[in-house]
Backbone atoms as SQL, in Angstrom:
CREATE TABLE atoms (id INTEGER PRIMARY KEY, chain TEXT, resi INTEGER, resn TEXT, atom TEXT, x REAL, y REAL, z REAL);
INSERT INTO atoms VALUES
  (1, 'A', 1, 'MET', 'N', -26.036, -11.009, 2.026),
  (2, 'A', 1, 'MET', 'CA', -25.159, -10.450, 0.863),
  (3, 'A', 1, 'MET', 'C', -23.885, -10.067, 0.434),
  (4, 'A', 2, 'PRO', 'N', -23.278, -10.758, -0.274),
  (5, 'A', 2, 'PRO', 'CA', -21.580, -10.535, 0.031),
  (6, 'A', 2, 'PRO', 'C', -21.391, -8.972, -0.458),
  (7, 'A', 3, 'VAL', 'N', -20.267, -8.571, 0.369),
  (8, 'A', 3, 'VAL', 'CA', -19.630, -6.960, -0.163),
  (9, 'A', 3, 'VAL', 'C', -18.957, -7.403, -1.364),
  (10, 'A', 4, 'THR', 'N', -18.507, -6.177, -1.646),
  (11, 'A', 4, 'THR', 'CA', -17.932, -5.836, -3.073),
  (12, 'A', 4, 'THR', 'C', -16.965, -4.639, -2.907),
  (13, 'A', 5, 'ILE', 'N', -15.996, -5.544, -2.601),
  (14, 'A', 5, 'ILE', 'CA', -14.646, -4.108, -2.519),
  (15, 'A', 5, 'ILE', 'C', -13.915, -3.694, -3.481),
  (16, 'A', 6, 'ASP', 'N', -13.925, -2.215, -4.008),
  (17, 'A', 6, 'ASP', 'CA', -13.356, -1.830, -4.995),
  (18, 'A', 6, 'ASP', 'C', -11.924, -1.513, -5.009),
  (19, 'A', 7, 'ALA', 'N', -11.157, -2.454, -6.193),
  (20, 'A', 7, 'ALA', 'CA', -9.872, -2.622, -5.704),
  (21, 'A', 7, 'ALA', 'C', -9.208, -2.069, -6.299),
  (22, 'A', 8, 'ALA', 'N', -9.323, -0.621, -6.865),
  (23, 'A', 8, 'ALA', 'CA', -8.860, 0.195, -7.468),
  (24, 'A', 8, 'ALA', 'C', -8.301, 0.926, -6.066),
  (25, 'A', 9, 'GLN', 'N', -9.803, 1.288, -5.013),
  (26, 'A', 9, 'GLN', 'CA', -9.479, 1.974, -3.865),
  (27, 'A', 9, 'GLN', 'C', -8.429, 1.245, -3.044),
  (28, 'A', 10, 'VAL', 'N', -8.463, 0.043, -3.169),
  (29, 'A', 10, 'VAL', 'CA', -7.540, -0.448, -2.343),
  (30, 'A', 10, 'VAL', 'C', -6.109, 0.067, -2.505),
  (31, 'A', 11, 'GLU', 'N', -6.042, -0.541, -4.060),
  (32, 'A', 11, 'GLU', 'CA', -4.606, -0.041, -4.303),
  (33, 'A', 11, 'GLU', 'C', -4.306, 1.513, -4.213),
  (34, 'A', 12, 'LYS', 'N', -4.898, 2.410, -4.078),
  (35, 'A', 12, 'LYS', 'CA', -4.859, 3.701, -4.189),
  (36, 'A', 12, 'LYS', 'C', -4.311, 4.036, -2.502),
  (37, 'A', 13, 'PHE', 'N', -5.212, 3.662, -1.989),
  (38, 'A', 13, 'PHE', 'CA', -4.765, 3.473, -0.572),
  (39, 'A', 13, 'PHE', 'C', -3.283, 2.947, -0.130),
  (40, 'A', 14, 'ALA', 'N', -3.148, 1.713, -0.796),
  (41, 'A', 14, 'ALA', 'CA', -2.153, 0.842, -0.140),
  (42, 'A', 14, 'ALA', 'C', -0.867, 1.505, -0.591),
  (43, 'A', 15, 'ALA', 'N', -1.146, 2.524, -1.783),
  (44, 'A', 15, 'ALA', 'CA', -0.090, 3.126, -2.205),
  (45, 'A', 15, 'ALA', 'C', 0.357, 4.334, -1.251),
  (46, 'A', 16, 'ARG', 'N', -0.543, 4.964, -0.916),
  (47, 'A', 16, 'ARG', 'CA', -0.308, 5.913, 0.243),
  (48, 'A', 16, 'ARG', 'C', 0.340, 5.534, 1.726),
  (49, 'A', 17, 'GLY', 'N', 0.326, 3.978, 1.553),
  (50, 'A', 17, 'GLY', 'CA', 1.010, 3.273, 3.242),
  (51, 'A', 17, 'GLY', 'C', -0.443, 3.259, 4.425),
  (52, 'A', 18, 'LEU', 'N', -1.228, 3.075, 3.772),
  (53, 'A', 18, 'LEU', 'CA', -2.570, 2.843, 4.847),
  (54, 'A', 18, 'LEU', 'C', -2.000, 1.365, 5.375),
  (55, 'A', 19, 'PRO', 'N', -2.481, 0.936, 6.461),
  (56, 'A', 19, 'PRO', 'CA', -2.501, -0.303, 6.550),
  (57, 'A', 19, 'PRO', 'C', -3.601, -1.105, 6.610),
  (58, 'A', 20, 'ALA', 'N', -3.885, -2.318, 6.408),
  (59, 'A', 20, 'ALA', 'CA', -5.474, -3.138, 5.888),
  (60, 'A', 20, 'ALA', 'C', -6.084, -2.613, 6.926),
  (61, 'A', 21, 'ASP', 'N', -6.310, -2.343, 7.915),
  (62, 'A', 21, 'ASP', 'CA', -7.330, -2.263, 9.294),
  (63, 'A', 21, 'ASP', 'C', -7.718, -1.110, 8.601),
  (64, 'A', 22, 'VAL', 'N', -6.975, 0.047, 8.699),
  (65, 'A', 22, 'VAL', 'CA', -7.423, 1.352, 8.193),
  (66, 'A', 22, 'VAL', 'C', -8.117, 1.611, 6.925),
  (67, 'A', 23, 'ILE', 'N', -7.435, 1.053, 5.990),
  (68, 'A', 23, 'ILE', 'CA', -8.788, 0.557, 4.475),
  (69, 'A', 23, 'ILE', 'C', -9.826, 0.169, 4.767),
  (70, 'A', 24, 'ALA', 'N', -10.028, -0.979, 5.638),
  (71, 'A', 24, 'ALA', 'CA', -11.460, -1.611, 5.753),
  (72, 'A', 24, 'ALA', 'C', -12.083, -0.508, 6.418),
  (73, 'A', 25, 'ASP', 'N', -11.628, 0.283, 7.718),
  (74, 'A', 25, 'ASP', 'CA', -12.629, 1.601, 8.103),
  (75, 'A', 25, 'ASP', 'C', -13.012, 2.672, 7.231),
  (76, 'A', 26, 'PHE', 'N', -12.028, 2.744, 6.267),
  (77, 'A', 26, 'PHE', 'CA', -12.221, 3.916, 5.502),
  (78, 'A', 26, 'PHE', 'C', -13.124, 3.726, 4.116),
  (79, 'A', 27, 'ILE', 'N', -13.017, 2.577, 3.960),
  (80, 'A', 27, 'ILE', 'CA', -13.917, 1.559, 2.636),
  (81, 'A', 27, 'ILE', 'C', -15.228, 1.579, 3.412),
  (82, 'A', 28, 'GLY', 'N', -15.340, 1.594, 4.921),
  (83, 'A', 28, 'GLY', 'CA', -16.473, 0.882, 5.417),
  (84, 'A', 28, 'GLY', 'C', -17.221, -0.404, 5.321),
  (85, 'A', 29, 'VAL', 'N', -16.000, -1.389, 5.602),
  (86, 'A', 29, 'VAL', 'CA', -16.389, -2.247, 5.547),
  (87, 'A', 29, 'VAL', 'C', -15.682, -3.177, 6.959),
  (88, 'A', 30, 'SER', 'N', -16.121, -4.188, 7.519),
  (89, 'A', 30, 'SER', 'CA', -15.431, -4.704, 8.957),
  (90, 'A', 30, 'SER', 'C', -13.847, -5.263, 8.539),
  (91, 'A', 31, 'ARG', 'N', -13.118, -5.328, 9.307),
  (92, 'A', 31, 'ARG', 'CA', -11.603, -5.896, 9.373),
  (93, 'A', 31, 'ARG', 'C', -11.577, -6.821, 8.891),
  (94, 'A', 32, 'ASP', 'N', -12.501, -8.094, 9.460),
  (95, 'A', 32, 'ASP', 'CA', -12.569, -8.914, 9.402),
  (96, 'A', 32, 'ASP', 'C', -12.854, -9.381, 7.800),
  (97, 'A', 33, 'THR', 'N', -14.004, -8.499, 7.332),
  (98, 'A', 33, 'THR', 'CA', -14.633, -8.701, 5.755),
  (99, 'A', 33, 'THR', 'C', -13.169, -8.336, 4.896),
  (100, 'A', 34, 'PHE', 'N', -12.585, -7.582, 5.344),
  (101, 'A', 34, 'PHE', 'CA', -11.553, -6.842, 4.296),
  (102, 'A', 34, 'PHE', 'C', -10.216, -7.915, 4.389),
  (103, 'A', 35, 'LYS', 'N', -9.982, -8.786, 5.340),
  (104, 'A', 35, 'LYS', 'CA', -8.900, -9.332, 5.456),
  (105, 'A', 35, 'LYS', 'C', -9.491, -10.835, 4.560),
  (106, 'A', 36, 'ALA', 'N', -10.773, -11.060, 4.893),
  (107, 'A', 36, 'ALA', 'CA', -11.178, -12.122, 4.382),
  (108, 'A', 36, 'ALA', 'C', -10.944, -11.853, 2.578),
  (109, 'A', 37, 'SER', 'N', -11.403, -10.515, 2.118),
  (110, 'A', 37, 'SER', 'CA', -11.424, -10.082, 1.040),
  (111, 'A', 37, 'SER', 'C', -9.949, -10.363, 0.216),
  (112, 'A', 38, 'MET', 'N', -9.102, -10.159, 0.961),
  (113, 'A', 38, 'MET', 'CA', -7.583, -10.152, 0.563),
  (114, 'A', 38, 'MET', 'C', -7.497, -11.661, 0.146),
  (115, 'A', 39, 'THR', 'N', -7.640, -12.815, 1.305),
  (116, 'A', 39, 'THR', 'CA', -7.451, -14.011, 0.942),
  (117, 'A', 39, 'THR', 'C', -8.379, -14.443, -0.061),
  (118, 'A', 40, 'GLY', 'N', -9.511, -14.126, -0.199),
  (119, 'A', 40, 'GLY', 'CA', -10.548, -14.740, -0.799),
  (120, 'A', 40, 'GLY', 'C', -10.599, -14.227, -2.499),
  (121, 'A', 41, 'ASP', 'N', -10.375, -12.943, -2.718),
  (122, 'A', 41, 'ASP', 'CA', -10.477, -12.204, -4.119),
  (123, 'A', 41, 'ASP', 'C', -9.347, -11.835, -4.376),
  (124, 'A', 42, 'PRO', 'N', -8.213, -12.723, -5.564),
  (125, 'A', 42, 'PRO', 'CA', -7.357, -12.564, -5.987),
  (126, 'A', 42, 'PRO', 'C', -7.576, -10.983, -6.613),
  (127, 'A', 43, 'ALA', 'N', -8.119, -10.154, -7.276),
  (128, 'A', 43, 'ALA', 'CA', -8.187, -8.874, -7.525),
  (129, 'A', 43, 'ALA', 'C', -7.699, -8.070, -6.379),
  (130, 'A', 44, 'VAL', 'N', -8.377, -8.525, -5.232),
  (131, 'A', 44, 'VAL', 'CA', -8.513, -7.477, -3.921),
  (132, 'A', 44, 'VAL', 'C', -6.819, -7.536, -3.442),
  (133, 'A', 45, 'ASP', 'N', -6.203, -8.980, -3.539),
  (134, 'A', 45, 'ASP', 'CA', -5.098, -9.303, -2.662),
  (135, 'A', 45, 'ASP', 'C', -3.766, -8.453, -4.195),
  (136, 'A', 46, 'ALA', 'N', -4.298, -8.538, -5.326),
  (137, 'A', 46, 'ALA', 'CA', -3.197, -8.211, -6.424),
  (138, 'A', 46, 'ALA', 'C', -3.290, -6.415, -6.228),
  (139, 'A', 47, 'ALA', 'N', -4.362, -5.930, -5.819),
  (140, 'A', 47, 'ALA', 'CA', -4.497, -4.505, -5.753),
  (141, 'A', 47, 'ALA', 'C', -3.604, -3.697, -4.691),
  (142, 'A', 48, 'TRP', 'N', -3.663, -4.595, -3.504),
  (143, 'A', 48, 'TRP', 'CA', -2.839, -4.575, -2.085),
  (144, 'A', 48, 'TRP', 'C', -1.360, -4.738, -2.673),
  (145, 'A', 49, 'ARG', 'N', -1.577, -5.678, -3.371),
  (146, 'A', 49, 'ARG', 'CA', 0.407, -6.041, -3.345),
  (147, 'A', 49, 'ARG', 'C', 0.998, -4.729, -4.518),
  (148, 'A', 50, 'ARG', 'N', -0.040, -4.473, -5.455),
  (149, 'A', 50, 'ARG', 'CA', 0.591, -3.523, -6.464),
  (150, 'A', 50, 'ARG', 'C', 0.541, -1.947, -5.510),
  (151, 'A', 51, 'GLY', 'N', -0.253, -1.599, -4.742),
  (152, 'A', 51, 'GLY', 'CA', -0.226, -0.135, -3.600),
  (153, 'A', 51, 'GLY', 'C', 0.886, -0.505, -3.288),
  (154, 'A', 52, 'ARG', 'N', 0.848, -1.593, -2.406),
  (155, 'A', 52, 'ARG', 'CA', 2.307, -1.381, -1.556),
  (156, 'A', 52, 'ARG', 'C', 3.759, -1.357, -2.564),
  (157, 'A', 53, 'ALA', 'N', 3.552, -2.089, -3.313),
  (158, 'A', 53, 'ALA', 'CA', 4.929, -2.185, -4.298),
  (159, 'A', 53, 'ALA', 'C', 5.122, -0.711, -4.514),
  (160, 'A', 54, 'ASN', 'N', 4.290, -0.060, -5.282),
  (161, 'A', 54, 'ASN', 'CA', 3.952, 1.450, -5.437),
  (162, 'A', 54, 'ASN', 'C', 4.680, 2.134, -4.550),
  (163, 'A', 55, 'LEU', 'N', 4.141, 2.261, -3.261),
  (164, 'A', 55, 'LEU', 'CA', 4.892, 2.820, -2.511),
  (165, 'A', 55, 'LEU', 'C', 6.242, 2.516, -2.290),
  (166, 'A', 56, 'GLN', 'N', 6.548, 1.314, -2.092),
  (167, 'A', 56, 'GLN', 'CA', 7.984, 1.447, -2.113),
  (168, 'A', 56, 'GLN', 'C', 8.852, 1.776, -3.115),
  (169, 'A', 57, 'ALA', 'N', 8.484, 1.378, -4.429),
  (170, 'A', 57, 'ALA', 'CA', 9.254, 2.312, -5.236),
  (171, 'A', 57, 'ALA', 'C', 9.642, 3.707, -4.958),
  (172, 'A', 58, 'LYS', 'N', 8.179, 4.437, -5.073),
  (173, 'A', 58, 'LYS', 'CA', 8.404, 5.584, -4.815),
  (174, 'A', 58, 'LYS', 'C', 9.414, 6.197, -3.360),
  (175, 'A', 59, 'THR', 'N', 9.352, 5.583, -2.924),
  (176, 'A', 59, 'THR', 'CA', 10.255, 6.015, -0.949),
  (177, 'A', 59, 'THR', 'C', 11.555, 5.512, -1.683),
  (178, 'A', 60, 'MET', 'N', 11.688, 4.483, -2.367),
  (179, 'A', 60, 'MET', 'CA', 13.293, 3.976, -2.730),
  (180, 'A', 60, 'MET', 'C', 13.770, 5.540, -3.538),
  (181, 'A', 61, 'GLU', 'N', 12.534, 6.001, -4.625),
  (182, 'A', 61, 'GLU', 'CA', 13.372, 7.119, -5.798),
  (183, 'A', 61, 'GLU', 'C', 13.200, 8.440, -4.614),
  (184, 'A', 62, 'TRP', 'N', 12.617, 8.812, -3.906),
  (185, 'A', 62, 'TRP', 'CA', 12.562, 9.991, -2.863),
  (186, 'A', 62, 'TRP', 'C', 13.996, 9.743, -2.240),
  (187, 'A', 63, 'LEU', 'N', 14.538, 8.749, -1.887),
  (188, 'A', 63, 'LEU', 'CA', 15.497, 7.878, -1.083),
  (189, 'A', 63, 'LEU', 'C', 16.983, 8.434, -1.813),
  (190, 'A', 64, 'VAL', 'N', 17.031, 7.697, -3.018),
  (191, 'A', 64, 'VAL', 'CA', 17.946, 8.028, -4.114),
  (192, 'A', 64, 'VAL', 'C', 18.079, 9.404, -4.357),
  (193, 'A', 65, 'ILE', 'N', 16.804, 10.182, -4.492),
  (194, 'A', 65, 'ILE', 'CA', 17.263, 11.390, -4.944),
  (195, 'A', 65, 'ILE', 'C', 17.710, 12.388, -3.444),
  (196, 'A', 66, 'SER', 'N', 17.136, 12.140, -2.645),
  (197, 'A', 66, 'SER', 'CA', 18.167, 12.795, -1.210),
  (198, 'A', 66, 'SER', 'C', 19.082, 12.580, -1.519),
  (199, 'A', 67, 'ALA', 'N', 19.554, 11.200, -1.522),
  (200, 'A', 67, 'ALA', 'CA', 21.243, 11.000, -1.648),
  (201, 'A', 67, 'ALA', 'C', 21.938, 11.768, -2.689),
  (202, 'A', 68, 'ARG', 'N', 21.446, 11.978, -3.858),
  (203, 'A', 68, 'ARG', 'CA', 22.292, 12.536, -4.794),
  (204, 'A', 68, 'ARG', 'C', 22.413, 14.084, -4.188),
  (205, 'A', 69, 'LYS', 'N', 21.444, 14.526, -3.841),
  (206, 'A', 69, 'LYS', 'CA', 21.436, 16.013, -3.338),
  (207, 'A', 69, 'LYS', 'C', 22.210, 16.321, -1.953),
  (208, 'A', 70, 'GLY', 'N', 22.871, 15.010, -1.158),
  (209, 'A', 70, 'GLY', 'CA', 24.205, 15.538, -0.764),
  (210, 'A', 70, 'GLY', 'C', 23.421, 14.979, 0.606),
  (211, 'A', 71, 'SER', 'N', 22.373, 14.401, 0.982),
  (212, 'A', 71, 'SER', 'CA', 22.062, 14.007, 2.361),
  (213, 'A', 71, 'SER', 'C', 22.935, 12.493, 2.948),
  (214, 'A', 72, 'VAL', 'N', 23.629, 12.960, 3.727),
  (215, 'A', 72, 'VAL', 'CA', 24.565, 11.823, 3.991),
  (216, 'A', 72, 'VAL', 'C', 23.716, 10.719, 4.755),
  (217, 'A', 73, 'GLN', 'N', 22.782, 10.740, 5.751),
  (218, 'A', 73, 'GLN', 'CA', 21.569, 10.184, 5.947),
  (219, 'A', 73, 'GLN', 'C', 21.136, 8.796, 5.025),
  (220, 'A', 74, 'ALA', 'N', 20.886, 9.699, 4.338),
  (221, 'A', 74, 'ALA', 'CA', 19.933, 8.633, 2.724),
  (222, 'A', 74, 'ALA', 'C', 21.374, 7.886, 2.412),
  (223, 'A', 75, 'GLN', 'N', 22.358, 8.601, 2.284),
  (224, 'A', 75, 'GLN', 'CA', 23.694, 7.667, 1.375),
  (225, 'A', 75, 'GLN', 'C', 24.317, 6.957, 2.462),
  (226, 'A', 76, 'ILE', 'N', 24.264, 6.987, 3.599),
  (227, 'A', 76, 'ILE', 'CA', 24.424, 6.011, 4.627),
  (228, 'A', 76, 'ILE', 'C', 23.288, 4.756, 4.608),
  (229, 'A', 77, 'TYR', 'N', 21.719, 5.109, 4.736),
  (230, 'A', 77, 'TYR', 'CA', 20.974, 4.071, 4.643),
  (231, 'A', 77, 'TYR', 'C', 21.277, 3.421, 3.031),
  (232, 'A', 78, 'LEU', 'N', 21.433, 3.721, 1.610),
  (233, 'A', 78, 'LEU', 'CA', 21.348, 3.141, 0.641),
  (234, 'A', 78, 'LEU', 'C', 22.931, 2.428, 0.797),
  (235, 'A', 79, 'ALA', 'N', 23.899, 2.448, 1.469),
  (236, 'A', 79, 'ALA', 'CA', 25.439, 2.229, 1.363),
  (237, 'A', 79, 'ALA', 'C', 24.927, 0.416, 1.769);
């Protein structure tokens, strides 16, 4: 019986920065099954990519906010 992976869960966990192996463990499927679903199911792959993009966007937003508040480290990183 094929395993159904909830793309919404994948997106949520990817947006929190969890790596694929940890997501597989968390949703209760083998790591190999999860990786196969990422390559075989466009919805899961798209969810992974959206989640990671969301994380990157939020991280950049926080970095810019820190720089505007005077964080020299953030300003140097963004330079």
